[in-house]
C-alpha positions, 0 to 999 in steps of 0.5 A: 500500500503506497497511497498519498495522504494529504493533511486535512486536519492538523495535530494542533487543530485536533488538540484544540478541538478535543480540549473544547469538547472535553470542557463541554463534556465536563460541564454537561456531566458535572457531578454525574457518573460517566462511562466513555465507551471507545469503539475499537480500534479507531477511537483509541487516540481520540478517546485517550486525548478526550479523557485527559480533557474531561475533569470528572472523578466519576468517569470510567472507560470501556471498549467495544469492537464493532466493524462494518468495513472489513478490508474495503473503503466502503461500509458493507452495511452489515454491522458486527460486534466483535467485542462487547462491553466488559461492564454493565451500563445499567443506570449509568450515563454512557458516552459512545466515543467514535472516530467517525460517524459516516452512514450512521449504521454503527451508531444506530445499532449501538444506540438500539443495543444500549437502550435495552441495557437500561442506562440513565442516558446515552450520547455520542461523541465523534471526532469526525462527522460525515453527514452527507453519507448518512443513511440512518437518522442519527445525530452525534451530540458532540462533534469534533469536525464535520467533513465532506465525503472523502476517505480519511485516515490518521489519528486512529482512522485506518486505510486497511489497518495502516496509517493509524499512527499519524498525529493528523487526519488526512485525505487518502488519495487514490 
């Protein structure tokens, strides 16, 4: 794989926006418990950066691994749960932390799954939102950046499992 990646969102822009999101989440969950649920693998850098910016001693984290892509660049539409939560979310405030909301199918499925598990609340925080691709009626509660319909990688997002390690988000040029 030797595709060109053109920087779209710089490391500095990401840091600034994550700090702003962390401040807003801190305000919104002041005095409340919160479980950050990172969606593996792409959300790891975002979740890590975000949790450092949230000032809440009642915060815990958990992870799920969900896929709808396989090795392609287009969602298959078939959302599969590869790893479920380790802890119960009953009576807890849940914040799903996602790298990107594209078609919305993954988030839609997670919201349905979580709703029957009895949480106090469920909200969605995404680093990137691509509303032009939406196929399900979902709207993230916290959005880092809204982007056009381009294929992106870096800062946890991958191109067939590669280039997650970049500290910026770039458009993959085919």
